[in-house]
N, C-alpha and C positions, 0 to 999 in steps of 0.2 A: 291152087286155091289158097287164098289167104284167109286163115281163120282169125277172127278177132281174139284179142287177149281175153281169157275168161278166168273164172274162179278156179278152174281145174288145175291151173298152174301154181296155185298158192302153196300146196304142200312142197313142191320142189323149191319154191322161193324161200320158204321157211328153212329148208335144209341147207340151201346155199348161204343164207344169213348166218346160220350156226357155223358153217364151214369158214366163213370170213372172220367171224369173231374168234374162232379157234386159231386161225392163222395169225391174227393180230397178237393174241396171247403168246403164240409160239415165237413170233418175231421178238417179243419182249424178252423171252427166255433165252433166245439166241444172241441177245445183245444188240440187235439192230435198231431198237427203239431206246434212246438214251434216257438218262435220269431226268431230263427236262420234258420228256414225252414227245420228243421230236424224232423223226425218221428221215434219213437221207436215202432217197430213192436211187439205187444203183442196180446194175444188171444182176448182181448177186442177191439183192433183196427181192427183186422181181422173181428170180428163179426159186428162192426159198418160199415165197408167198404162193407161187403156182404149185410147187411141190406139196405144200401143206394142204392146199385146196384139193389137189388130186388125191392125196392120201385120204383126206376126209371123205370125199365123195365116193371114190372107188372102194376104199377099205371099209368105210361105214356101210355101203350098199352090200358088199360081200358078206360082212358080218351079219347084217340084218337078214340076208337071204339064207346064209348057212345055218344060223340058229333059229330060223323061221319066226322072226320078230315082226313080220309085215302086218300082223293083225293089231299091233300096238298103234297108238296115235302118231300123227306126224311130228308132234312135239317130242315125243319119246324117241322117235327115229332121228330127229334133228339133234337130240342130246347125244346119241351114239356117234353121230358124225362130228359133233363138237369135240368129243373125247378123242376121236381119231385124229382130228386136225391138231389138237394140242400135243398129244403124245407122239404123233407121226413126226412132227418137226422137233419135238423135245430131244430126240436122239441127236439131231444136228446141233441143238443148243448145248447138250452135254459135251459133245466132242469139242465144240468151240470153247466152252468154259474150261474144259480140261487142258486145252492148249494154252489158255491164259494162265492157268495154274503153273504150267511148266515154265512160263516166263517170269517166275518169282512173284506172282501176285498172290496175296494172302486170301484164304477162303472167306475171312470176315469182310474183306473189301469187296469181293464178288457178291456176297449176299447183300451187302449194303447197297451196291449198285442196282441189283435186280429189284430190291425192295423200293428204292427210290424211283425206278422206272415205272413200277406198277402204281405207286402213289401219284406220280405225275400224270399218268393216263386217266386216273379217276378223279382229278381235281375239277 
């Protein structure tokens, strides 16, 4: 039986949008979105994006269930998932930036690159 698309799916849609936004922020932190706001689609970027979405949806859902937050609004639950998407892939971003520091890159240069990438995204 094919059920038509209904408003019942809207809460999950909002949570998925929050997960995607978190994944984009996480890709910026991991250095995959450059200072011009461009992204080069590679298999590594696709894997990082999928990992961030998975951490957001599964980690956020587990957190909401464990701490019994299901009575809160869908926007609040989406915010939890956004936080999980950003901080889930943030670990990969930290490891990536740490390796760049080992390649004799100055911390001020890394901060300037990340700041420029965020500024380019919001132009």
